C-alpha positions as CSV (number, residue, x, y, z in Angstrom):
1,M,107.9,-59.1,-140.1
2,S,111.1,-58.3,-141.5
3,K,113.8,-57.9,-139.0
4,H,115.6,-54.6,-140.3
5,N,114.3,-51.4,-139.8
6,D,113.9,-49.3,-142.7
7,L,116.8,-47.6,-141.9
8,G,118.7,-51.2,-142.5
9,L,119.7,-51.6,-138.8
10,A,118.5,-55.0,-137.1
11,P,116.1,-54.3,-133.3
12,F,117.7,-54.2,-130.5
13,D,117.4,-57.5,-128.3
14,A,118.6,-57.3,-125.0
15,S,118.7,-60.9,-124.6
16,D,121.9,-61.3,-126.6
17,Y,123.7,-59.0,-123.7
18,L,122.4,-61.3,-120.6
19,D,125.9,-63.4,-120.8
20,S,126.6,-63.6,-116.8
21,E,124.9,-63.4,-113.5
22,E,126.2,-60.2,-112.9
23,T,124.5,-58.1,-116.3
24,I,120.9,-60.5,-115.5
25,A,121.0,-58.8,-111.9
26,E,121.2,-55.7,-112.7
27,Y,118.9,-55.9,-115.8
28,L,116.7,-57.2,-113.4
29,T,117.1,-54.7,-110.8
30,A,116.0,-52.1,-113.3
31,A,113.5,-53.4,-114.8
32,L,111.7,-53.3,-111.0
33,E,112.8,-49.9,-110.3
34,N,110.5,-49.4,-113.6
35,P,106.8,-48.3,-112.5
36,D,105.4,-50.4,-115.3
37,P,104.8,-54.3,-114.4
38,D,105.2,-55.5,-118.1
39,A,108.4,-53.8,-117.8
40,F,109.4,-56.9,-115.2
41,L,107.8,-59.4,-117.1
42,I,110.1,-58.5,-120.7
43,A,112.9,-58.5,-118.5
44,V,112.1,-61.8,-117.3
45,R,111.0,-62.8,-120.7
46,D,114.4,-61.3,-122.1
47,V,116.5,-63.7,-119.2
48,A,115.0,-67.4,-120.1
49,K,115.4,-66.3,-123.7
50,A,119.1,-65.8,-122.6
51,R,118.6,-69.0,-120.7
52,G,117.3,-71.1,-123.3
53,I,113.7,-70.6,-123.4
54,A,112.6,-74.9,-123.5
55,K,115.5,-75.3,-120.6
56,V,113.9,-72.7,-118.1
57,A,110.7,-73.6,-119.3
58,A,111.0,-77.5,-118.8
59,D,113.3,-76.8,-115.2
60,A,109.9,-75.3,-114.0
61,G,107.9,-77.3,-115.3
62,L,106.2,-76.3,-118.3
63,G,105.7,-76.2,-121.6
64,R,107.2,-73.6,-123.7
65,E,103.8,-72.4,-125.2
66,S,103.3,-71.8,-121.6
67,L,106.5,-70.1,-120.3
68,Y,106.0,-67.3,-123.3
69,K,102.0,-66.8,-122.0
70,A,103.0,-66.7,-119.2
71,L,105.9,-63.5,-120.2
72,K,103.8,-62.0,-122.1
73,P,103.6,-58.2,-121.7
74,G,99.7,-58.0,-119.4
75,A,99.6,-61.4,-118.1
């Protein structure tokens, strides 16, 4: 799969903009307000990606792959 769409633009990745605790808190709050339960899982995954998946997984006592599975929409 290409990293660019038909317009030549890179896809939006929220984790690129989660650079402060305040921004992360606002992002998670907005995700909680969404009636789709997967929205919050996706937001938590974005935060984990912004902080480093390997570090978050280690801090949680999980393997990286296990963390990805736990944060997969529908999990």
